[in-house]
Backbone bond lengths (Angstrom), bond angles and torsions (degrees), N, CA, C in turn:
res aa  C-N    CA-C-N  psi(-1)  N-CA   C-N-CA  omega(-1)  CA-C   N-CA-C  phi
1 M - - - 1.502 - - 1.483 106.48 -
2 V 1.396 121.00 -38.14 1.497 120.01 177.96 1.472 107.09 -135.55
3 T 1.346 114.68 136.42 1.452 120.88 175.56 1.429 110.75 -137.98
4 L 1.299 119.20 128.50 1.482 122.99 166.40 1.543 107.19 -114.85
5 N 1.300 113.41 121.53 1.369 119.34 -169.94 1.638 107.63 -117.45
6 N 1.371 117.37 103.91 1.439 122.18 -177.85 1.489 109.69 49.21
7 F 1.409 118.12 44.20 1.485 119.13 -178.29 1.582 106.78 -76.61
8 R 1.275 113.88 127.93 1.481 120.67 -177.29 1.578 106.39 -128.47
9 K 1.308 108.51 132.03 1.450 119.80 175.81 1.511 112.09 -135.30
10 H 1.322 120.61 120.98 1.506 124.07 -178.73 1.429 108.77 -100.93
11 Y 1.341 115.43 132.79 1.481 128.04 167.49 1.477 107.22 -116.90
12 K 1.335 120.12 174.18 1.386 124.53 -176.64 1.507 109.14 -62.23
13 D 1.354 116.82 -44.45 1.468 125.20 -170.46 1.576 110.98 -121.43
14 F 1.270 119.62 17.66 1.440 122.77 -174.40 1.502 109.81 -159.06
15 D 1.379 117.15 144.10 1.384 121.10 178.00 1.580 104.54 -133.46
16 L 1.371 113.37 133.81 1.494 115.53 176.02 1.544 101.04 -112.38
17 N 1.346 113.63 133.84 1.461 124.64 -176.05 1.473 109.70 -148.19
18 I 1.330 117.40 88.37 1.494 121.53 -174.76 1.443 118.72 -140.12
19 S 1.263 114.24 154.94 1.470 121.74 171.89 1.542 106.31 -130.87
20 M 1.321 119.82 134.46 1.419 123.41 177.04 1.512 111.83 -161.61
21 Q 1.386 115.63 159.13 1.403 121.19 -179.01 1.472 110.81 -129.94
22 I 1.371 117.18 147.12 1.484 122.06 173.60 1.487 102.72 -127.69
23 P 1.304 122.67 103.91 1.522 121.11 -179.11 1.477 108.22 -77.16
24 A 1.275 119.12 161.54 1.470 125.94 173.07 1.490 109.25 -57.76
25 G 1.354 116.80 136.65 1.577 121.09 178.44 1.540 112.81 79.62
26 T 1.301 117.23 12.07 1.485 123.28 -175.79 1.530 111.88 -105.17
27 V 1.302 116.85 137.04 1.489 117.36 164.11 1.495 110.14 -105.68
28 T 1.416 115.64 122.73 1.394 117.88 -172.47 1.463 106.53 -121.55
29 G 1.402 113.82 135.27 1.460 118.72 174.38 1.544 115.40 -97.02
30 L 1.245 120.37 146.86 1.442 124.71 -178.70 1.565 105.54 -128.51
31 I 1.329 115.66 108.38 1.414 124.98 -169.06 1.580 111.19 -123.63
32 G 1.308 116.98 154.11 1.384 122.49 178.47 1.529 109.38 156.46
33 R 1.343 116.12 164.39 1.465 122.19 -174.48 1.613 107.69 -69.01
34 N 1.323 113.67 166.10 1.453 115.89 177.55 1.501 111.32 -62.83
35 G 1.335 118.63 137.54 1.420 125.25 179.61 1.501 113.82 88.62
36 A 1.405 117.83 2.77 1.433 120.41 -170.27 1.580 110.70 -80.50
37 G 1.322 114.02 -25.40 1.490 115.46 173.72 1.469 110.91 134.98
38 K 1.330 120.56 8.61 1.455 123.39 -175.36 1.547 109.17 -65.04
39 S 1.165 118.41 -52.73 1.500 121.31 -176.35 1.527 110.86 -62.55
40 T 1.391 115.19 -39.42 1.447 118.31 177.07 1.497 112.62 -60.12
41 T 1.346 112.35 -43.17 1.489 119.80 178.56 1.575 111.92 -59.50
42 I 1.326 115.59 -39.25 1.465 122.05 179.31 1.457 106.07 -67.88
43 K 1.329 119.39 -39.24 1.487 118.87 -177.94 1.623 108.51 -67.60
44 A 1.298 115.67 -35.29 1.425 117.63 -179.24 1.576 111.67 -64.67
45 I 1.365 114.45 -39.33 1.394 119.17 -177.43 1.575 112.26 -68.68
46 L 1.288 110.80 -34.35 1.478 117.21 178.27 1.514 116.53 -85.79
47 G 1.351 116.12 4.14 1.444 122.53 173.52 1.589 110.16 74.24
48 L 1.318 115.41 21.06 1.513 119.24 175.61 1.488 115.23 -79.89
49 I 1.389 114.85 -17.14 1.484 121.08 176.02 1.446 108.37 -130.98
50 N 1.358 119.77 148.13 1.456 125.09 170.90 1.517 110.64 -91.65
51 P 1.340 118.56 145.98 1.484 119.95 172.79 1.502 110.31 -74.34
52 D 1.281 112.87 148.86 1.404 120.65 166.00 1.579 112.45 -80.35
53 E 1.332 111.62 -30.64 1.512 121.12 171.71 1.508 106.89 -144.69
54 G 1.259 115.88 167.65 1.515 125.77 174.09 1.550 109.18 70.62
55 E 1.294 111.12 -158.97 1.527 115.84 -169.54 1.526 108.35 -155.14
56 V 1.351 112.39 157.63 1.449 122.44 173.32 1.522 107.76 -127.41
57 C 1.296 116.18 136.47 1.483 116.54 -177.13 1.617 105.16 -137.14
58 V 1.363 113.38 123.82 1.410 120.65 178.69 1.659 107.40 -127.63
59 F 1.245 113.49 129.36 1.464 120.60 -175.10 1.538 107.78 55.70
60 D 1.354 117.76 41.49 1.457 123.73 176.11 1.541 116.20 64.58
61 K 1.337 113.41 23.46 1.513 120.26 173.45 1.499 112.54 -152.35
62 N 1.338 108.53 164.12 1.563 117.30 178.27 1.610 107.47 -68.82
63 P 1.239 119.43 129.17 1.448 120.22 179.82 1.544 112.79 -54.54
64 R 1.285 117.25 -29.49 1.465 123.43 176.17 1.528 115.03 -63.79
65 E 1.303 113.74 -17.55 1.488 120.67 -178.01 1.526 106.56 -105.44
66 F 1.314 123.07 11.82 1.531 124.99 179.94 1.508 110.99 -62.89
67 T 1.288 114.98 134.49 1.426 121.68 169.87 1.614 110.10 -82.40
68 P 1.292 125.61 159.98 1.428 122.06 173.97 1.447 114.59 -46.97
69 R 1.311 120.85 -36.44 1.437 124.13 -175.05 1.594 106.92 -73.43
70 D 1.340 118.07 -36.95 1.490 119.38 171.84 1.459 111.24 -58.76
71 K 1.291 121.80 -46.01 1.434 126.61 179.08 1.518 114.33 -58.99
72 E 1.319 112.64 -34.93 1.467 116.72 179.90 1.574 112.57 -72.97
73 A 1.367 114.13 -10.21 1.500 115.56 177.93 1.587 111.61 -93.03
74 I 1.304 118.07 12.30 1.447 125.98 174.25 1.582 108.99 -117.41
75 G 1.231 116.20 133.04 1.489 126.92 173.53 1.443 105.09 -116.13
76 T 1.430 112.77 133.56 1.478 119.08 -177.50 1.567 111.02 -130.89
77 V 1.311 110.80 146.69 1.427 121.95 165.76 1.594 109.08 -129.62
78 I 1.277 116.51 99.84 1.502 121.87 -169.81 1.602 110.30 -122.84
79 G 1.395 117.14 22.53 1.372 118.66 174.52 1.539 114.89 87.62
80 G 1.201 119.70 161.95 1.434 126.14 173.78 1.530 108.83 71.10
81 N 1.402 116.41 -164.82 1.391 119.34 -177.40 1.545 105.91 -131.79
82 L 1.285 116.95 102.07 1.479 119.26 -179.11 1.537 117.33 -76.01
83 L 1.350 117.33 -7.60 1.481 120.72 -177.60 1.489 109.97 -101.47
84 G 1.428 121.72 -15.48 1.423 118.69 178.04 1.669 109.59 111.29
85 D 1.345 110.78 144.02 1.404 119.45 -173.97 1.562 112.92 -57.36
86 F 1.337 116.50 -34.53 1.412 122.06 -169.44 1.578 113.53 -97.08
87 I 1.351 115.09 1.52 1.432 117.79 178.93 1.512 111.32 -80.68
88 T 1.293 113.76 134.83 1.484 118.92 -177.43 1.581 108.95 -97.43
89 A 1.287 121.27 172.55 1.398 125.49 178.20 1.463 110.11 -65.80
90 E 1.344 118.85 -34.52 1.429 122.87 173.40 1.466 114.71 -64.12
91 D 1.336 117.46 -39.38 1.538 125.59 172.53 1.495 108.41 -62.84
92 T 1.393 117.53 -40.61 1.444 122.98 179.87 1.512 111.75 -56.82
93 I 1.401 113.84 -41.32 1.446 114.71 -175.23 1.562 110.06 -66.31
94 A 1.326 118.85 -37.11 1.427 123.18 -178.41 1.606 106.23 -64.78
95 I 1.282 112.64 -41.05 1.578 114.14 -178.90 1.536 110.64 -70.13
96 L 1.273 115.51 -43.82 1.553 115.54 -179.09 1.574 111.32 -68.57
97 R 1.287 117.62 -28.68 1.469 120.41 177.68 1.518 109.23 -61.94
98 K 1.383 116.29 -36.34 1.444 119.44 179.39 1.573 112.82 -81.42
99 M 1.334 115.15 -27.93 1.497 120.71 -169.63 1.585 107.94 -81.69
100 Y 1.301 116.28 -35.51 1.478 117.57 -164.19 1.571 107.58 -127.81
101 A 1.352 114.67 125.12 1.447 119.79 177.26 1.504 113.97 -65.58
102 D 1.297 117.12 -26.77 1.490 123.76 -178.29 1.579 114.59 -106.60
103 F 1.414 112.37 23.56 1.498 115.56 178.71 1.433 105.91 -66.90
104 D 1.390 114.38 132.38 1.479 121.66 178.17 1.531 109.92 -103.36
105 E 1.321 109.40 89.90 1.544 113.23 -176.60 1.562 113.61 -63.96
106 P 1.313 118.70 -44.90 1.530 116.13 178.31 1.557 112.31 -56.99
107 Y 1.314 115.94 -41.25 1.459 124.45 177.02 1.548 107.79 -59.39
108 F 1.274 120.64 -50.34 1.467 125.13 -178.90 1.479 109.37 -57.34
109 R 1.397 116.68 -51.79 1.389 122.68 -175.97 1.566 108.53 -59.24
110 A 1.275 116.24 -49.24 1.546 124.96 -175.45 1.525 108.25 -56.35
111 Q 1.377 117.81 -45.15 1.497 125.06 -177.27 1.567 106.45 -73.48
112 C 1.263 121.51 -31.57 1.453 119.54 178.35 1.552 105.43 -66.68
113 K 1.268 117.00 -38.97 1.491 116.03 179.10 1.504 109.32 -70.07
114 A 1.303 117.70 -45.18 1.454 122.12 -179.89 1.583 115.34 -59.15
115 L 1.343 112.05 -38.42 1.470 121.74 178.28 1.521 113.11 -87.44
116 E 1.230 114.03 3.87 1.573 117.97 -179.29 1.539 108.80 57.82
117 L 1.299 118.83 44.27 1.444 120.60 175.55 1.485 107.46 -95.25
118 P 1.345 116.52 117.88 1.516 117.21 177.35 1.575 111.50 -70.52
119 L 1.299 116.41 134.13 1.430 123.86 -176.69 1.584 114.22 -67.41
120 E 1.388 112.72 -34.79 1.411 116.93 -167.68 1.587 114.27 -106.26
121 K 1.306 114.81 5.80 1.429 116.20 -175.81 1.589 108.95 -90.33
122 P 1.341 121.76 133.90 1.423 119.40 -177.70 1.581 109.84 -68.16
123 F 1.402 113.40 151.05 1.468 117.89 -176.35 1.520 112.04 -52.29
124 K 1.282 120.11 -37.35 1.424 125.25 -170.76 1.551 107.74 -64.97
125 D 1.379 118.26 -27.96 1.479 123.66 -174.33 1.520 109.64 -89.91
126 L 1.281 118.78 -8.51 1.536 119.99 -179.05 1.566 109.98 -73.47
127 S 1.334 113.71 149.33 1.457 115.46 169.41 1.487 114.56 -68.98
128 N 1.280 119.79 159.90 1.566 120.84 -177.20 1.568 108.66 -54.88
129 G 1.270 117.75 -38.79 1.481 123.22 179.61 1.503 110.60 -60.74
130 M 1.375 116.28 -45.42 1.368 122.50 -179.37 1.671 110.24 -68.15
131 K 1.255 114.51 -41.41 1.442 115.84 175.14 1.500 113.74 -60.61
132 A 1.363 117.69 -37.79 1.445 120.31 -179.20 1.542 105.59 -68.13
133 R 1.344 119.57 -44.99 1.448 118.76 -174.67 1.554 109.82 -63.19
134 L 1.324 116.69 -33.52 1.447 119.48 -178.32 1.479 108.42 -69.91
135 R 1.333 117.80 -45.72 1.501 117.08 178.65 1.528 111.70 -54.48
136 V 1.319 114.76 -49.28 1.418 116.09 -179.89 1.459 115.09 -61.78
137 L 1.316 119.52 -42.21 1.437 125.38 178.11 1.541 108.10 -58.76
138 I 1.284 118.67 -42.98 1.516 121.58 176.34 1.517 111.05 -55.40
139 A 1.301 111.95 -42.21 1.490 118.86 -168.72 1.575 107.86 -73.11
140 I 1.346 116.84 -29.09 1.523 116.61 -174.24 1.572 110.81 -105.40
141 S 1.303 115.85 -2.20 1.433 113.49 -174.07 1.615 117.66 -82.35
142 H 1.303 115.64 3.92 1.405 120.11 -177.64 1.500 112.59 -124.39
143 K 1.294 114.46 28.37 1.499 121.53 178.81 1.469 119.31 49.72
144 A 1.367 114.00 43.52 1.457 123.01 -179.50 1.566 108.56 -62.21
145 R 1.280 114.83 146.73 1.526 119.71 175.85 1.531 110.91 -89.52
146 L 1.308 115.49 -24.06 1.494 122.22 176.27 1.348 112.97 -129.63
147 L 1.430 118.84 124.37 1.456 121.42 174.12 1.570 108.32 -104.93
148 V 1.254 117.15 135.52 1.534 122.47 -179.86 1.481 98.56 -123.17
149 L 1.420 114.27 112.58 1.440 122.19 -177.89 1.500 114.23 -124.56
150 D 1.277 112.32 118.32 1.528 123.19 -173.92 1.511 107.14 -103.20
151 E 1.324 118.03 101.03 1.466 123.63 178.25 1.532 112.42 55.06
152 P 1.418 119.69 52.81 1.458 119.64 -171.47 1.461 111.88 -68.87
153 T 1.398 120.69 -20.42 1.481 120.71 -172.08 1.531 108.17 -113.34
154 A 1.301 117.69 15.03 1.445 123.58 178.11 1.573 111.43 -57.60
155 G 1.446 116.27 129.29 1.431 116.44 176.99 1.517 116.17 80.76
156 M 1.413 114.68 7.46 1.504 118.73 -176.98 1.513 107.74 -103.99
157 D 1.419 119.75 144.93 1.374 118.87 166.55 1.570 115.96 -66.71
158 V 1.282 117.31 172.40 1.430 123.58 -175.74 1.559 112.39 -58.31
159 I 1.399 114.57 -39.04 1.440 114.63 -177.97 1.517 110.84 -71.09
160 A 1.319 115.82 -45.91 1.482 120.88 175.93 1.520 116.53 -53.10
161 R 1.447 109.50 -39.85 1.458 115.03 -178.20 1.487 108.67 -69.18
162 S 1.339 117.27 -39.94 1.454 121.34 179.42 1.523 108.93 -59.17
163 E 1.347 116.89 -46.52 1.451 116.96 -179.40 1.453 114.99 -62.24
164 I 1.321 120.46 -35.35 1.516 126.20 172.50 1.534 111.43 -61.64
165 L 1.367 116.97 -49.63 1.442 117.70 177.79 1.504 116.73 -68.76
166 D 1.282 115.82 -30.45 1.476 117.27 167.35 1.491 117.96 -64.63
167 L 1.381 114.07 -35.16 1.397 120.52 172.85 1.561 112.22 -64.17
168 L 1.234 116.52 -39.17 1.526 122.25 178.68 1.451 112.43 -71.03
169 R 1.407 113.71 -35.99 1.495 114.99 178.23 1.510 109.00 -69.51
170 E 1.372 120.45 -37.13 1.446 120.55 178.49 1.455 109.41 -65.30
171 Y 1.204 119.79 -37.85 1.542 124.07 -179.76 1.443 111.10 -67.46
172 L 1.347 118.89 -41.64 1.504 117.89 176.73 1.468 113.18 -72.53
173 A 1.307 118.49 -25.92 1.433 117.18 -179.48 1.562 112.84 -75.66
174 Q 1.262 116.92 -7.18 1.412 121.65 175.98 1.494 114.20 -73.95
175 D 1.356 115.79 -24.47 1.466 122.39 -172.39 1.544 102.41 -157.72
176 G 1.299 111.54 109.00 1.586 121.41 176.00 1.428 117.31 -58.59
177 E 1.345 117.83 -18.07 1.430 119.59 -178.85 1.536 115.59 -89.21
178 R 1.290 116.21 -5.11 1.474 122.31 -179.01 1.486 110.13 -72.36
179 S 1.352 118.51 139.81 1.497 125.24 179.10 1.477 113.81 -121.15
180 V 1.308 118.30 159.09 1.484 123.09 -178.70 1.494 107.45 -139.32
181 L 1.273 117.72 137.95 1.406 129.60 166.20 1.517 106.33 -116.13
182 I 1.336 116.94 119.77 1.454 123.91 -175.20 1.513 112.02 -131.31
183 S 1.218 116.30 122.33 1.523 120.91 167.94 1.433 114.20 -99.55
184 S 1.346 117.87 142.52 1.464 117.29 -171.49 1.662 105.94 -166.73
185 H 1.317 114.93 143.29 1.393 119.91 171.37 1.519 113.22 -92.62
186 I 1.330 115.66 0.10 1.473 117.45 -175.70 1.639 104.08 -103.23
187 S 1.315 108.73 103.95 1.412 113.67 -174.68 1.516 116.94 -62.75
188 S 1.354 116.65 -32.05 1.482 117.93 177.92 1.525 110.81 -61.17
189 D 1.383 118.95 -35.42 1.470 120.59 176.21 1.444 110.35 -60.44
190 I 1.360 118.81 -46.33 1.425 123.76 -175.85 1.565 110.07 -64.13
191 E 1.292 112.54 -45.45 1.549 119.57 -173.77 1.581 109.50 -63.59
192 G 1.367 114.10 -40.71 1.472 118.15 -179.94 1.480 118.40 -84.90
193 F 1.393 117.56 -4.70 1.448 120.33 -172.74 1.483 115.45 -122.86
194 C 1.331 115.60 -32.13 1.575 121.99 -168.82 1.434 112.54 -97.18
195 D 1.336 115.88 139.88 1.392 122.46 174.12 1.523 109.91 -75.09
196 D 1.315 120.99 -39.68 1.403 120.82 -179.87 1.564 108.75 -145.58
197 V 1.330 116.72 170.03 1.467 119.36 -172.46 1.541 105.94 -143.54
198 Y 1.378 107.96 141.26 1.467 120.12 171.93 1.539 108.57 -111.65
199 L 1.281 119.60 127.79 1.419 127.34 178.70 1.540 106.70 -103.62
200 I 1.368 114.89 118.34 1.489 116.63 -175.41 1.553 106.08 -112.43
201 E 1.234 120.28 144.97 1.448 129.83 -179.85 1.520 112.97 -149.76
202 R 1.295 118.30 114.75 1.491 124.78 179.52 1.473 106.15 59.66
203 G 1.255 120.23 45.27 1.510 123.03 175.98 1.408 122.95 76.86
204 E 1.424 112.49 3.02 1.466 117.53 179.42 1.545 113.77 -127.34
205 I 1.250 118.17 146.31 1.517 120.13 177.15 1.493 106.56 -77.36
206 V 1.328 109.96 126.19 1.523 119.97 -178.08 1.477 110.84 -103.08
207 L 1.368 116.14 -22.04 1.385 121.62 -179.75 1.555 112.17 -156.35
208 H 1.382 112.00 136.69 1.532 115.71 175.12 1.640 101.49 -137.00
209 E 1.314 109.02 125.07 1.416 113.03 -176.59 1.520 111.68 -154.74
210 D 1.337 116.69 147.83 1.500 117.50 172.26 1.438 110.55 -64.23
211 T 1.353 115.98 142.13 1.472 117.89 -175.45 1.551 109.85 -68.20
212 D 1.307 117.90 -34.07 1.568 117.43 175.67 1.479 109.83 -64.26
213 T 1.321 122.32 -34.31 1.462 122.12 176.49 1.455 112.18 -61.79
214 I 1.334 114.75 -46.76 1.488 117.17 179.74 1.499 114.51 -62.05
215 L 1.348 119.49 -39.83 1.400 126.00 -179.71 1.581 108.78 -78.00
216 G 1.328 123.74 -25.64 1.477 127.72 -173.15 1.440 113.72 -100.79
217 Q 1.314 119.72 -47.17 1.363 125.23 -176.83 1.516 119.26 -98.29
218 Y 1.326 115.93 -31.43 1.495 119.44 -179.56 1.474 107.66 -70.39
219 G 1.420 113.77 156.46 1.444 118.41 173.22 1.509 107.78 -156.29
220 V 1.353 113.72 170.13 1.483 120.04 176.62 1.508 107.89 -121.68
221 L 1.367 113.82 122.82 1.455 121.37 176.40 1.523 111.63 -91.57
222 K 1.351 116.29 127.12 1.410 119.73 -178.47 1.535 101.37 -104.81
223 L 1.349 115.35 111.19 1.435 119.41 -169.71 1.613 113.45 -124.50
224 S 1.277 114.08 138.95 1.497 116.87 175.87 1.546 105.55 -78.33
225 E 1.275 115.43 175.07 1.457 122.54 -171.30 1.593 104.48 -66.57
226 N 1.346 119.66 -42.03 1.468 121.15 176.39 1.537 111.75 -64.17
227 E 1.352 115.99 -44.79 1.490 118.85 179.72 1.506 112.82 -60.35
228 F 1.374 114.99 -37.09 1.399 120.79 -178.54 1.466 110.08 -65.72
229 R 1.326 115.12 -40.79 1.480 119.73 -175.57 1.534 112.64 -68.72
230 D 1.360 113.66 -28.36 1.453 118.62 -174.79 1.586 114.10 -95.93
231 V 1.389 116.42 -20.47 1.406 117.19 -169.10 1.611 108.97 -75.28
232 E 1.359 114.85 155.57 1.488 120.20 -179.60 1.484 108.55 -75.28
233 R 1.384 115.95 131.52 1.488 120.75 -171.84 1.542 112.66 -91.97
234 Q 1.363 114.44 -11.51 1.472 114.16 -175.02 1.507 118.25 -64.13
235 Y 1.233 113.38 -20.48 1.539 118.35 -179.41 1.641 110.15 -103.86
236 I 1.223 114.76 5.16 1.520 117.41 178.84 1.497 111.44 -96.04
237 V 1.318 112.03 125.76 1.483 118.51 -179.93 1.446 116.61 -85.80
238 A 1.361 117.81 -41.54 1.481 122.16 -176.09 1.573 104.87 -156.53
239 C 1.418 114.42 151.49 1.466 120.83 -179.19 1.456 108.26 -134.13
240 K 1.355 117.33 149.38 1.410 125.60 174.16 1.463 112.25 -130.55
241 K 1.349 120.04 134.28 1.475 119.93 -179.05 1.521 106.45 -80.11
242 E 1.267 114.92 133.22 1.493 121.09 178.72 1.531 109.28 -127.18
243 A 1.339 119.49 172.63 1.447 123.65 -178.43 1.516 110.29 -61.25
244 Y 1.269 121.86 -34.62 1.404 124.94 -173.84 1.497 111.89 -88.68
245 G 1.338 118.28 -14.29 1.430 124.50 -177.22 1.537 111.71 151.30
246 Y 1.413 116.03 -106.12 1.466 121.90 179.48 1.511 111.45 -136.32
247 A 1.360 113.95 147.17 1.483 122.31 168.02 1.569 100.55 -112.54
248 C 1.282 112.26 126.17 1.446 120.25 -179.52 1.535 115.44 -127.71
249 L 1.271 113.28 133.68 1.554 119.61 -175.75 1.502 104.98 -92.61
250 T 1.350 111.00 134.52 1.484 116.15 174.35 1.486 109.25 -135.93
251 K 1.327 113.87 151.97 1.483 118.83 177.47 1.559 109.32 -97.26
252 E 1.325 113.69 -4.31 1.500 117.56 179.37 1.536 111.81 -116.87
253 K 1.356 115.23 59.20 1.376 120.63 -177.62 1.540 114.08 -48.15
254 Q 1.349 117.81 -48.21 1.396 127.79 -172.84 1.594 109.86 -58.53
255 Y 1.328 112.21 -38.85 1.534 119.46 -176.70 1.563 106.38 -63.31
256 F 1.201 118.75 -38.45 1.487 119.74 -178.49 1.537 110.44 -78.68
257 V 1.333 118.67 -34.05 1.522 121.72 172.67 1.487 111.15 -56.93
258 D 1.478 110.83 -48.67 1.528 116.00 -176.55 1.535 112.57 -71.04
259 N 1.298 117.84 -35.59 1.533 119.57 -166.51 1.609 112.18 -106.91
260 Y 1.316 116.28 -12.60 1.441 118.74 178.91 1.552 110.86 -133.75
261 P 1.444 115.87 71.09 1.413 121.99 -172.51 1.519 113.77 -59.96
262 G 1.335 114.86 -23.46 1.542 119.04 -172.39 1.501 112.23 -84.02
263 I 1.379 119.00 -17.61 1.470 117.25 -176.25 1.538 111.81 -92.34
264 I 1.299 114.70 159.34 1.437 123.15 174.21 1.426 113.92 -82.74
265 V 1.453 116.81 122.06 1.450 122.06 179.57 1.511 106.82 -120.22
266 E 1.279 117.47 115.02 1.520 121.83 173.64 1.489 112.55 -93.20
267 N 1.257 115.36 151.96 1.536 118.08 175.71 1.563 108.73 -66.68
268 G 1.274 114.20 151.63 1.464 122.40 178.82 1.460 110.78 -78.09
269 S 1.316 114.72 153.56 1.540 122.60 173.57 1.517 108.01 -152.42
270 L 1.280 113.32 165.66 1.482 118.59 -174.28 1.519 110.46 -65.27
271 D 1.362 115.18 -36.88 1.428 120.12 179.11 1.522 113.76 -64.98
272 S 1.345 118.75 -42.40 1.395 127.79 179.41 1.580 112.03 -63.75
273 T 1.409 107.82 -40.99 1.462 119.10 179.25 1.600 109.71 -60.73
274 I 1.346 111.78 -51.33 1.436 120.05 -177.54 1.502 111.28 -61.15
275 I 1.391 115.66 -49.41 1.453 118.17 -177.44 1.597 112.68 -64.89
276 L 1.292 118.95 -35.05 1.481 118.01 -178.16 1.488 109.45 -82.48
277 M 1.347 119.58 -33.14 1.464 122.60 -177.29 1.533 107.17 -69.79
278 L 1.308 119.34 -39.99 1.455 123.78 -173.23 1.523 110.87 -97.96
279 G 1.218 119.89 -20.19 1.475 120.85 -176.37 1.504 113.46 -115.14
280 G 1.295 116.31 -6.98 1.481 122.36 -177.99 1.587 107.96 -91.56
281 R 1.338 109.27 -165.94 1.485 116.33 175.23 1.558 106.03 -141.21
């Protein structure tokens, strides 16, 4: 559904140089520290920037060549309020009715009720959680084939985040061909929602892995100086110096469990992968 092939974009103090794919029916996470290139990647997919080299393809065409109907097939959450501070959810219904041929007004109203979104309150007077719910509801209420979500659960408590993710799961379950690209700093959201993850750093992809692989096969070795000196390095992805010795990321957790019974091997997680990939050596 989405392909970036050697997409390069040069700025004065930053270069984006990535390749990635989002197949139909896939939920893909885009993670990395602030300024790593996540928002620029999203802009590339949405056709908001042109490549200096390479190409981007969405729905088998360049986004710059999208028809209005093509654009209707993408739902976005990119922060801020595109409709204005004084627009209400009721006003939003009237706007979406004119913007999207497939806008599902009964669904929108039903979800406003279920999510306790007031129809008559201006956007500026909504809580942060309500604003986030409304943004996501707008993105999914017109039967989009592709959702591009930039920090959709930022600033929300754990219950509100769970409600949003459940809403997205229900939406995806309605059509197995729908795809999602989601960026988030909340690793638990990514771990429980995404099929695969791209880790971006300084404008380049430094890791692409299935989420299940990270959680099932990756591990963190806690090694003393002597253990670090003696351990086999061929299965170690990254290391970080710690007060006790070294923390090492491996994709072959079971190998070290079986062959080094004396060392500490912790289960892998998205947080540990990010910390060691970006902060190790």
